[in-house]
C-alpha positions in Angstrom: 65.8 59.5 229.1 66.4 56.2 227.4 69.1 56.1 224.7 66.4 54.8 222.3 64.5 58.1 222.6 67.6 60.1 221.5 68.2 57.6 218.6 64.6 58.1 217.4 64.8 61.9 217.5 68.1 61.7 215.6 66.7 59.4 212.9 63.6 61.6 212.5 66.0 64.7 212.1 68.1 62.9 209.6 65.0 61.5 207.7 63.4 65.0 207.5 66.7 66.5 206.1 67.1 63.6 203.7 63.6 64.0 202.4 64.1 67.7 201.9 67.4 66.9 200.1 65.7 64.4 198.0 62.9 66.8 197.2 65.5 69.4 196.2 67.4 67.0 194.0 64.2 65.7 192.5 63.0 69.2 191.6 66.3 70.0 190.1 66.2 66.7 188.1 62.7 67.5 187.0 63.6 71.0 186.0 66.7 69.6 184.2 64.7 67.0 182.4 62.1 69.5 181.4 64.9 71.6 180.0 66.4 68.6 178.0 63.0 67.7 176.5 62.2 71.2 175.4 59.8 71.1 172.5 60.0 73.1 169.2 57.7 74.0 166.4 59.1 74.4 162.8 57.6 74.3 159.2 60.3 73.6 156.7 59.4 73.9 152.9 62.0 72.7 150.5 64.9 73.9 152.5 68.5 72.6 152.7 69.7 70.8 155.8 72.3 73.6 156.3 69.6 76.3 156.3 67.5 74.2 158.7 70.4 73.8 161.1 71.0 77.6 161.1 67.3 78.1 161.9 67.5 75.6 164.9 70.7 77.3 166.1 68.9 80.7 166.5 66.1 79.3 168.8 67.9 76.6 170.7 71.1 78.2 171.8 72.9 75.1 170.5 75.9 75.3 168.1 76.1 72.6 165.4 79.5 71.3 164.2 79.8 69.1 161.1 81.8 68.5 157.9 80.0 69.6 154.7 81.8 66.9 152.7 80.6 64.1 154.9 77.0 65.3 155.8 74.3 65.7 153.2 73.7 69.5 154.0 72.3 70.2 150.5 69.5 67.6 150.7 66.1 69.3 150.6 63.5 68.9 153.4 59.9 69.6 153.4 58.4 68.8 156.9 56.4 70.3 159.7 57.4 69.7 163.4 54.9 70.3 166.1 55.9 70.0 169.8 59.0 68.0 168.7 62.1 67.5 170.7 65.5 68.4 169.2 66.3 64.7 169.2 63.3 63.8 167.2 64.1 66.6 164.7 67.7 65.5 164.3 66.9 61.9 163.9 64.4 62.9 161.1 67.0 65.0 159.4 69.8 62.3 159.6 68.2 58.8 159.3 71.3 57.3 158.0 72.8 54.5 160.2 76.3 55.7 159.6 75.7 59.2 161.1 76.1 59.9 164.8 74.8 62.8 166.9 76.8 63.8 170.0 75.8 66.6 172.5 78.4 68.2 174.7 77.3 71.3 176.7 75.8 73.7 174.1 77.5 71.9 171.3 76.0 69.2 169.0 78.5 67.3 166.8 77.2 65.6 163.7 79.7 63.1 162.4 80.0 59.9 160.4 80.9 56.5 161.7 84.0 54.9 160.4 82.1 52.2 158.6 83.4 49.9 156.0 83.2 51.0 152.4 82.4 48.7 149.5 82.2 49.4 145.7 79.2 49.0 143.4 80.3 48.8 139.7 79.2 47.5 136.4 77.6 48.5 133.1 74.2 50.2 132.3 72.4 49.0 129.3 69.2 49.7 127.3 66.3 47.2 127.7 65.5 45.5 124.5 68.9 46.2 122.7 71.5 45.8 125.4 73.3 48.9 124.1 75.6 50.5 126.6 74.4 53.9 127.8 76.8 56.8 128.1 76.5 59.5 130.8 73.9 57.8 133.0 73.7 59.5 136.5 74.0 57.2 139.5 73.6 58.3 143.0 72.3 57.2 146.5 68.9 58.5 147.6 70.5 61.4 149.5 72.7 62.5 146.6 75.8 62.0 148.9 77.5 59.5 146.7 77.4 60.1 142.9 78.9 58.7 139.7 78.3 58.6 135.9 78.9 56.0 133.2 81.8 56.5 130.9 82.0 56.3 127.2 81.5 52.5 127.2 78.7 52.4 129.9 80.9 51.6 132.8 80.4 53.0 136.3 82.0 52.6 139.7 80.5 53.9 143.0 81.8 53.7 146.5 79.1 53.2 149.2 79.1 52.5 153.0 78.4 49.1 154.3 74.8 48.1 154.8 71.6 49.0 153.0 71.9 51.5 150.1 69.1 52.6 147.9 70.6 53.7 144.4 69.0 55.9 141.7 69.9 55.4 138.0 68.6 58.2 135.8 69.1 59.1 132.2 67.3 61.7 130.0 64.7 59.9 127.8 64.7 56.7 130.0 62.7 55.6 133.0 64.4 56.3 136.3 65.3 53.0 138.2 65.7 52.6 142.0 67.4 49.6 143.3 68.4 48.6 146.9 71.7 46.8 147.5 72.8 45.2 150.8 76.5 45.8 150.7 78.6 43.5 152.7 81.2 43.0 149.9 81.9 44.6 146.4 79.2 44.1 143.9 79.5 44.0 140.2 76.0 44.5 138.5 74.5 45.2 135.1 71.6 47.7 135.2 68.9 47.9 132.6 67.0 51.1 131.7 63.8 51.3 129.7 63.6 53.7 126.9 60.6 56.1 127.5 59.7 58.4 124.7 56.5 59.5 126.4 57.6 61.0 129.7 54.8 61.8 132.1 56.6 64.9 133.6 55.1 68.2 132.4 58.5 69.9 133.1 61.8 68.2 132.1 64.6 69.8 134.1 68.2 69.5 133.2 70.4 68.1 136.1 73.6 69.7 137.2 75.8 67.3 135.2 73.9 68.1 132.0 74.1 71.8 132.5 77.7 71.7 133.3 78.5 69.8 130.2 76.4 72.3 128.2 79.0 75.0 129.2 82.1 73.0 128.3 80.8 71.1 125.3 77.7 70.1 123.3 76.2 66.7 124.0 74.2 66.0 120.7 70.7 64.6 121.4 70.8 62.2 118.4 67.0 61.6 118.5 66.3 65.3 118.1 68.3 65.6 114.9 65.4 64.2 113.1 63.1 66.8 114.6 64.7 69.9 113.2 64.2 70.9 109.6 66.7 69.3 107.2 67.9 70.4 103.7 66.5 68.1 101.0 65.3 65.7 103.8 68.8 64.6 104.8 69.5 64.7 108.6 73.0 65.8 109.4 75.0 65.9 112.6 77.1 69.0 111.6 74.2 70.9 110.2 72.5 70.3 113.6 75.6 71.5 115.4 75.5 74.7 113.4 72.3 75.5 115.3 74.1 75.3 118.7 75.9 78.1 120.6 79.6 78.6 119.7 79.4 77.0 116.3 79.5 79.5 113.4 78.3 78.6 110.0 80.1 79.0 106.8 78.5 80.4 103.6 76.2 78.1 101.7 79.3 77.0 99.7 81.3 76.3 102.8 79.4 74.4 105.4 82.3 73.6 107.8 82.4 74.3 111.5 84.1 77.6 112.4 84.7 77.5 116.1 86.3 80.3 118.2 88.7 81.7 115.5 89.4 78.2 114.1 89.0 76.8 110.5 87.3 73.5 109.8 90.7 71.7 109.4 91.4 72.6 113.1 88.5 70.5 114.2 89.4 66.9 115.3 86.6 64.7 114.1 86.6 61.0 115.2 84.4 58.0 114.8 85.0 55.2 117.2 88.6 56.6 117.9 89.6 56.8 114.2 90.2 60.3 112.7 88.2 61.5 109.8 90.1 64.0 107.7 87.3 65.2 105.4 83.8 65.0 106.8 81.7 66.4 104.1 79.7 65.3 101.0 78.1 67.2 98.1 80.8 69.9 97.9 80.4 70.8 101.5 76.6 70.8 101.7 76.1 67.5 103.8 78.3 65.7 106.2 79.2 62.0 106.4 76.9 61.2 109.4 73.1 61.5 109.6 72.9 60.5 113.3 70.7 57.3 112.9 73.9 55.1 112.9 75.4 56.8 116.0 75.1 56.0 119.6 76.8 59.1 120.9 78.3 62.4 119.6 79.9 65.2 121.6 81.5 68.5 120.5 84.1 70.0 122.9 85.0 73.7 122.2 86.5 74.7 125.5 87.9 73.0 128.6 89.4 70.2 126.6 90.2 66.8 128.2 93.9 66.0 128.1 92.8 62.8 126.4 92.5 64.7 123.1 95.1 66.5 121.1 96.3 67.1 117.5 94.0 70.0 116.7 93.7 73.6 117.9 90.0 74.4 117.7 87.6 71.6 118.8 87.0 67.9 119.2 83.9 66.1 117.8 83.9 62.6 119.1 81.3 60.1 117.7 80.5 56.4 118.4 78.6 54.1 116.1 75.8 52.0 117.6 76.9 48.6 118.9 73.9 46.8 117.4 70.9 45.2 119.1 71.9 42.1 121.0 68.5 40.8 121.5 66.6 41.1 118.2 67.0 42.2 114.6 66.0 45.8 113.7 65.7 47.4 110.3 65.7 51.2 109.5 65.1 52.2 105.9 64.4 55.5 104.3 63.7 57.1 101.0 64.2 60.8 100.2 64.5 63.0 97.2 68.2 63.1 97.4 69.3 59.8 98.9 68.1 56.5 100.4 69.5 54.6 103.3 69.2 51.2 105.0 70.4 50.1 108.3 70.2 46.5 109.8 71.4 45.5 113.2 71.0 42.5 115.4 72.6 39.6 117.4 75.2 37.3 116.0 75.1 35.3 119.3 72.2 36.5 121.5 73.3 38.7 124.4 76.9 38.0 123.5 77.6 39.5 120.1 76.0 41.9 117.6 76.5 43.5 114.3 75.5 46.8 112.7 75.3 47.4 108.9 74.4 50.9 107.6 74.4 52.2 103.9 73.4 55.4 102.2 73.6 56.5 98.6 72.4 59.4 96.4 70.8 58.8 93.1 71.0 62.1 91.5 73.1 60.6 88.6 70.5 58.0 88.0 67.5 60.5 87.9 69.3 63.0 85.8 70.6 60.7 83.1 67.4 60.4 81.0 67.2 64.3 80.8 70.6 64.9 79.6 71.1 66.2 76.0 72.8 63.9 73.4 76.6 64.0 73.6 76.6 65.1 77.3 77.2 62.9 80.4 77.1 64.5 83.9 77.0 62.4 87.0 77.3 63.0 90.7 76.8 60.6 93.7 78.1 59.9 97.1 77.8 56.9 99.4 78.6 55.9 103.0 79.0 52.4 104.4 79.2 51.8 108.2 79.7 48.5 109.9 80.4 47.4 113.5 80.8 44.1 115.2 81.2 43.6 119.0 81.9 40.5 121.0 81.8 39.7 124.7 84.9 37.7 125.4 83.6 37.4 129.0 81.8 39.6 131.5 84.7 42.1 131.8 86.3 42.1 128.3 84.8 43.1 125.0 86.1 43.6 121.5 84.7 46.0 118.9 85.4 46.3 115.1 84.3 49.4 113.3 84.6 50.2 109.6 83.7 53.3 107.6 83.9 53.7 103.9 82.6 56.7 101.9 83.2 58.4 98.5 82.1 61.3 96.3 82.3 61.1 92.6 81.6 63.9 90.1 82.1 63.2 86.4 81.4 65.1 83.1 82.0 64.2 79.5 81.0 66.3 76.5 81.4 65.3 72.9 81.5 67.7 70.0 83.0 68.1 66.5 86.1 69.7 68.0 86.7 66.7 70.4 85.9 65.3 73.7 86.2 67.1 77.1 86.1 65.0 80.2 86.7 65.6 83.9 86.6 63.5 87.0 86.7 64.5 90.7 86.7 61.8 93.3 87.4 61.9 97.0 86.6 59.8 100.1 87.5 58.5 103.5 88.2 55.0 104.9 88.5 54.2 108.6 89.1 51.0 110.5 89.4 50.6 114.2 89.8 47.6 116.5 89.0 48.3 120.2 89.4 46.2 123.3 87.5 47.2 126.5 88.6 45.7 129.8 87.2 46.1 133.3 90.4 45.2 135.1 88.7 45.5 138.5 85.9 47.6 140.3 88.1 50.7 140.0 90.1 50.3 136.8 88.8 50.4 133.2 91.0 50.1 130.1 90.3 50.9 126.5 92.9 50.2 123.8 92.4 51.0 120.1 94.4 50.2 117.0 93.2 52.1 113.8 93.9 53.0 110.2 92.4 55.9 108.5 92.8 57.2 105.0 91.7 60.3 102.9 92.4 60.2 99.2 91.3 62.5 96.3 91.7 62.7 92.6 91.2 65.5 90.1 91.4 64.6 86.4 90.8 67.1 83.5 91.3 66.0 79.9 90.7 66.9 76.2 91.2 64.6 73.2 90.7 65.1 69.5 91.9 63.5 66.2 95.1 65.6 66.2 96.1 65.9 69.9 95.3 65.1 73.5 96.0 66.6 77.0 95.3 65.3 80.3 96.2 66.4 83.9 95.7 64.2 86.8 96.3 65.3 90.4 96.2 62.8 93.3 96.7 63.6 97.0 96.2 61.7 100.3 97.1 61.0 103.9 97.1 57.7 105.8 97.3 57.2 109.6 98.3 54.2 111.5 97.5 54.7 115.1 97.5 53.0 118.5 96.0 54.6 121.7 95.2 53.3 125.2 93.2 55.1 127.9 93.0 54.0 131.6 90.2 55.3 133.9 90.8 55.0 137.7 88.0 55.7 140.1 90.0 56.4 143.4 86.8 57.3 145.3 83.5 59.1 144.6 85.2 62.5 144.7 88.5 61.6 142.8 88.9 60.3 139.3 92.2 59.9 137.4 92.6 59.2 133.6 95.9 58.4 131.9 97.1 57.0 128.6 99.2 57.3 125.4 98.8 57.5 121.7 101.1 56.8 118.7 100.4 57.9 115.1 102.3 57.1 112.0 101.3 59.7 109.4 102.0 59.1 105.7 101.5 62.2 103.6 101.2 62.1 99.8 100.9 65.9 98.9 100.8 65.3 95.1 101.0 62.7 92.4 100.7 64.6 89.1 100.4 62.9 85.7 100.5 65.0 82.6 99.8 63.9 79.0 100.0 66.9 76.6 101.1 66.1 73.1 99.8 64.3 69.9 102.0 61.3 70.7 100.3 60.6 74.0 103.4 60.6 76.0 103.0 60.7 79.8 105.1 62.8 82.1 104.9 61.7 85.8 105.9 63.9 88.7 105.5 61.8 91.8 106.1 63.4 95.1 107.9 61.0 97.5 105.7 59.9 100.3 106.5 61.8 103.6 106.4 60.0 106.9 105.8 61.6 110.3 105.5 60.2 113.7 103.3 61.8 116.4 103.4 60.5 120.0 101.6 61.7 123.2 101.2 60.8 126.8 98.7 62.4 129.3 97.3 62.4 132.7 94.2 64.1 134.0 93.0 64.4 137.6 89.3 65.3 138.4 88.7 66.1 142.0 85.6 67.2 143.9 87.0 69.5 146.6 83.5 69.7 148.2 79.8 69.7 147.1 80.3 73.1 145.4 83.7 72.9 143.9 85.3 70.6 141.4 88.8 70.9 139.8 90.0 69.1 136.7 93.7 69.4 135.8 95.5 67.7 133.0 98.8 67.6 131.2 99.4 66.3 127.7 103.0 65.9 126.4 103.4 65.8 122.5 106.3 64.8 120.4 106.4 65.1 116.6 109.2 63.7 114.4 109.8 63.9 110.6 113.3 63.2 109.4 115.7 65.3 111.3 113.0 67.7 112.5 111.5 67.1 115.9 109.1 69.1 118.1 108.1 68.7 121.7 105.4 70.6 123.5 103.6 70.3 126.8 99.9 71.1 126.8 98.6 72.0 130.3 94.7 72.0 130.8 92.9 73.2 133.9 89.2 73.6 134.5 87.2 74.8 137.6 83.5 74.2 138.2 81.6 75.9 140.9 78.0 75.2 142.0 77.0 78.0 144.4 73.4 76.6 144.5 71.1 74.2 142.8 70.3 76.7 140.0 73.6 78.1 139.2 76.8 76.5 137.7 80.0 78.5 137.0 82.8 77.2 134.9 86.3 78.5 134.0 89.0 76.7 131.8 92.4 77.2 130.3 93.7 74.9 127.4 96.8 74.7 125.4 96.6 72.8 122.1 99.1 71.9 119.4 98.6 70.8 115.7 101.2 69.2 113.6 99.3 68.9 110.3 98.5 71.7 107.9 95.9 72.0 105.2 96.4 73.5 101.7 92.9 74.2 100.4 90.7 76.5 98.3 88.7 77.2 101.4 85.7 75.5 100.2 85.0 72.4 102.4 83.9 69.2 100.6 86.0 69.8 97.5 88.9 67.4 96.9 91.1 70.4 96.8 92.5 69.5 100.4 96.2 68.7 100.6 97.5 67.7 103.9 101.2 68.3 104.7 103.1 67.9 108.0 104.9 70.5 110.1 108.5 70.9 108.8 111.5 72.9 109.8 110.2 75.9 108.0 106.4 75.3 108.7 106.2 75.4 112.5 103.4 73.5 114.4 100.3 75.5 115.0 99.8 76.5 118.7 96.7 77.8 120.5 96.0 79.0 123.9 92.4 79.5 125.1 90.8 80.8 128.2 87.1 80.8 128.8 84.6 81.3 131.5 80.8 80.7 131.6 77.7 80.0 133.7 74.4 78.1 133.4 71.4 79.4 135.3 68.1 77.5 135.7 65.2 79.9 135.5 61.7 78.8 136.6 62.4 75.2 136.2 61.9 75.1 132.4 64.3 77.9 131.3 68.1 77.5 131.1 70.3 80.5 130.4 73.9 79.9 129.5 76.7 82.1 128.5 80.4 81.7 127.9 83.1 84.3 127.1 86.4 83.3 125.6 89.8 84.6 124.4 92.1 82.6 122.1 95.5 83.3 120.7 97.0 81.1 117.9 100.5 81.1 116.6 101.8 79.7 113.3 98.5 79.8 111.5 99.0 78.9 107.9 97.7 80.8 104.8 98.7 81.1 101.1 101.4 83.6 100.2 100.4 86.6 98.2 99.6 85.5 94.6 99.7 81.8 95.4 96.7 79.5 95.4 95.5 76.0 94.9 95.4 76.4 91.1 99.2 76.9 91.3 99.5 73.2 91.6 98.2 72.8 88.0 99.9 75.7 86.4 103.4 75.4 88.1 103.5 71.6 88.0 107.2 71.5 87.2 108.0 73.0 90.6 106.6 70.0 92.2 109.9 68.3 91.7 111.2 70.3 94.5 109.1 68.1 96.9 107.9 69.5 100.2 109.8 72.7 99.7 107.3 73.7 97.0 104.5 73.5 99.5 106.5 75.4 102.1 107.1 78.2 99.5 103.4 78.4 98.8 102.5 79.0 102.4 103.2 81.7 105.0 102.6 81.6 108.8 101.2 84.2 111.2 99.0 84.7 114.2 95.3 84.8 114.9 93.4 86.4 117.8 89.8 85.5 118.5 87.5 86.6 121.3 83.8 86.8 121.9 80.8 85.6 123.8 78.3 82.8 123.3 74.8 83.1 124.7 71.9 80.6 124.7 68.4 80.5 126.3 66.6 77.1 126.2 63.0 76.4 127.0 61.9 72.8 127.6 58.6 71.3 128.5 56.8 68.0 127.6 55.3 69.3 124.2 57.5 72.3 123.4 61.2 72.7 123.1 62.9 75.9 121.9 66.2 77.5 122.1 67.9 80.8 121.0 71.6 81.1 120.4 73.7 84.1 119.8 77.4 84.3 119.0 79.3 87.7 119.1 82.9 87.3 118.0 86.0 89.0 116.5 88.8 87.3 114.6 92.0 89.2 113.6 95.0 87.9 111.8 98.5 89.1 111.1 101.1 87.8 108.6 104.5 89.4 108.0 104.1 88.5 104.2 100.5 89.6 103.8 98.8 93.0 104.0 102.1 94.8 104.6 102.4 93.1 107.9 99.2 94.9 109.2 96.4 93.1 111.2 93.2 92.3 109.2 89.8 90.6 109.6 90.1 86.8 108.9 87.8 85.8 106.0 85.7 83.7 108.3 85.3 86.5 110.8 81.5 86.6 111.3 80.6 89.3 113.8 77.0 88.2 114.6 75.5 84.6 114.5 72.0 84.0 115.5 69.8 80.9 115.6 66.2 80.2 116.7 64.8 76.6 116.8 61.3 75.6 117.9 59.9 72.1 118.2 56.3 71.4 119.0 54.8 67.9 119.6 51.0 68.2 120.2 50.7 64.4 120.5 52.8 61.3 120.0 52.3 61.4 116.3 52.9 64.8 115.2 56.0 67.1 115.3 56.2 70.6 114.0 59.5 72.4 113.8 61.1 75.6 112.4 64.5 77.2 112.5 65.6 80.7 111.6 69.3 81.6 111.1 71.1 84.8 110.7 74.7 85.5 110.0 76.5 88.7 109.2 78.7 88.8 106.2 82.1 87.3 105.8 85.3 89.2 105.0 86.6 89.0 101.4 89.2 90.9 99.3 88.1 93.2 96.5 90.6 94.9 94.2 91.2 98.6 94.4 92.2 98.9 90.7 92.6 96.8 87.6 94.6 97.0 84.5 95.3 95.0 81.3 98.5 93.9 79.7 99.8 92.2 76.5 102.2 89.3 76.1 103.3 86.5 73.9 102.6 82.9 74.5 105.7 80.8 74.9 106.6 77.7 72.8 106.2 74.2 74.2 108.8 71.5 74.6 108.5 70.5 70.9 109.2 74.0 69.7 105.7 74.8 68.7 104.3 78.3 69.4 101.0 78.0 71.2 98.9 81.0 70.5 100.9 84.1 69.8 99.9 87.4 71.2 97.4 87.4 74.1 96.0 89.9 76.6 95.5 89.4 80.3 93.8 91.3 83.1 95.3 92.0 86.4 93.9 93.3 89.8 95.6 95.4 92.4 94.6 94.8 96.1 95.4 97.5 98.5 94.1 95.8 101.7 93.2 92.2 102.5 89.6 91.3 103.3 88.5 94.9 102.8 84.8 94.0 101.9 82.0 92.4 103.8 79.6 90.0 102.0 75.8 90.3 102.3 74.3 88.8 105.4 72.8 85.3 105.3 69.4 84.5 106.7 66.7 82.0 106.0 63.7 80.1 107.6 63.2 76.4 107.4 60.0 74.5 108.3 59.2 70.8 108.7 56.3 68.6 109.8 56.8 65.0 110.8 53.9 62.4 111.1 54.3 59.0 112.8 52.3 56.0 111.7 52.4 53.1 114.2 51.4 49.6 113.3 51.9 46.3 115.1 55.2 45.5 113.3 56.4 48.9 112.1 56.8 52.6 112.8 56.7 54.7 109.7 57.7 58.4 109.6 56.6 60.8 106.9 58.4 64.2 106.8 57.7 67.2 104.7 60.2 70.0 104.9 60.7 73.4 103.2 64.2 74.9 103.0 64.5 78.7 102.7 60.8 79.3 103.0 60.8 83.0 101.9 63.2 82.3 99.0 66.1 84.4 100.3 68.9 84.8 97.8 71.9 84.1 100.0 75.4 84.5 98.6 77.1 81.2 97.4 80.1 83.0 95.9 81.0 86.4 94.3 82.4 87.0 90.8 84.1 90.1 89.3 83.0 90.7 85.8 83.0 93.4 83.1 79.6 94.9 82.1 78.9 95.2 78.4 80.9 97.4 75.9 81.7 99.9 78.7 83.9 97.5 80.4 82.8 98.6 83.7 83.9 96.3 86.5 81.0 95.0 88.7 80.8 92.6 91.6 78.1 89.9 91.0 76.6 87.8 93.8 75.8 84.2 92.8 73.1 82.6 94.8 72.1 78.9 94.7 69.4 77.0 96.8 66.1 78.9 96.4 63.0 77.6 98.2 63.3 73.8 98.2 60.5 71.6 99.4 61.4 68.0 100.1 59.7 64.8 101.3 61.1 61.7 103.0 59.7 58.4 104.2 61.3 56.3 106.8 60.3 52.8 108.2 61.5 51.0 111.3 60.7 47.4 112.1 
């Protein structure tokens, strides 16, 4: 046969085998392709990406590998997939351009590209006033990159290169979404519109808000006017007394008692300047109503290393900057006091001013009704002013001034002579601050300030034959400089550092005495005492992952007075856990030091407060506190929060047995011994406090309500008191309960009520009493004063062995808003102590009739008190 024939047979054979081989390969390719494009059906409803990937793993035999810190695994997805490939599903779950998906065998690796990073920074302001907004939440649309504005409205957020949609949200303001094309760092000012008429039926607290509610109390200033107020006067500290962890005093002692601390152990600041006495009207009202404030926050645990100098709490307040675009007026008239507030631009969008004044007029109203020969007057006033100026887009100056005084005066004329008394006390505070945005990561605030507290007690008698007069002056002046630097390393790491220097000048007493017919004056003037307090601190806040945040800090304190020096480190640490979207857990440890001591009658608001420094004999007060708590979101509109704490304090100060504030007036010759006299009046011991604070809040559009319950125990021990045995502190209030309800049926009406209950305080009652006789001494002129006299003495077996009656009352208020084209007018009717409860103001021990039986009498003030106020804003 021809060779061509064999060639054709060979080619046919090869072709047939090749075709069979191609068919085999093709079938395998098709089968393989069919396997690669396997289709799935899923229906996900509000599930996190991590849960979705777990579900896909179970049905696809694929294993996912990813980093939870880089991938938005907590983002919620609601989507139905029908006959969708795995690739389609993954592209839907991860639409971001900087995320890559790689498959290797049965593994799928989800990772992030090494793209460039740029920083978005700037300030967030209110539309219409250009006021900086504090605590605004900033995040990308997927909640992967988050930040918050600081105390001056500044924020800094690191974002990947490319298109980023950013969300700006703040409670009470319309949420703003803005898209930024990042190819370089951007500095931007964001404006948010105030929205008092939110459309949402349910207003949920975000994680940042709920976390802060455990550590501290962010005061909603607009809400202060919604709760019932005594005599129509809104009050920041009265509002705080309705919050968890803040125990109330008696009706004669309205200070804040927080976790075993006394009111003098609370650091109170306005625009970085310390306020030493924050009360008016003998402790009934505080210095600030809230309308003049931009921000107020109380920290009672997990203290920032930025703050020091007190052992109990920190109340930080900031005055409003003033409207930079138009002039506003806020005026009000009540039965106790009136106020007026004016703010507006000095140079539009560059500089503004705030002026606020309040004064009572009890003295003016009472004068026509006083009997002949009697003059009684009481009033207080507050003046706040603030000026701010933009030097340029990154630097701003603030000047803040506060001045306030109380004055109580009586004068009585009779045939025997004239009696007169004068009690006057007040605060002055001045601060100059410089804000500087050094770059898109660094923000600097530097403050120089001067603050002063001064008081005067004057008691006198004069007649045709003789005269006597005693005048006691006390005071303290601080000159301070502090600087704080905020460094945003990245979106998960923030560092704060700074220093402070305070020059204290104490004037414990200046006593003038005039006590004979010649009118000669004897002056005992205590030399002014100077003390220097210095501190440096560093604080590191680090988000370890989406669920864990660690905040560590260290503050180093130095105090120097003459040859006496003290140095104490103050470590702080705080751990925040977010196991899921509804639960937040917090734990904290703080160490605090206090170098100033208060000598007082124990009744806040009286000018009987003498501040003295730590000395060689009076050691600085030290406190260590550990606390842990949680906040749980229930059914979207309920929030349950609880915190437990234990606090141990050393070198707590108290009067020695038999000593008291009146000793200053009866033992005035001893004042010549200087600071040693005050050291001998006081003793030091230890305090132990522990308890729990529970709150349940309900919040919807028209109704807001909360219940707070504090359960606590406070024990004290002093070697020189109660035979060295432990005893209940006088401010140990075992149970404290508050209920507040606010209902707004429409935009014009607001109904509110509050009911408070507090178990009794501890006080000392004598176990026995006896009388004695003596002879009055002669005076310096050799004249015998009165001859024989009798006196009564009490014997106390145990300290604080009696509990006062419980305090409880209900307050009601209704507020009506009248809107016109040019004004908003607010009419408020409130009733204090609705069911006329006779709460204890103080107790008196007295003898009853001829039998001489000793009885304990409760003295009660403040029965049911209706009040009315009118406020106009334009």
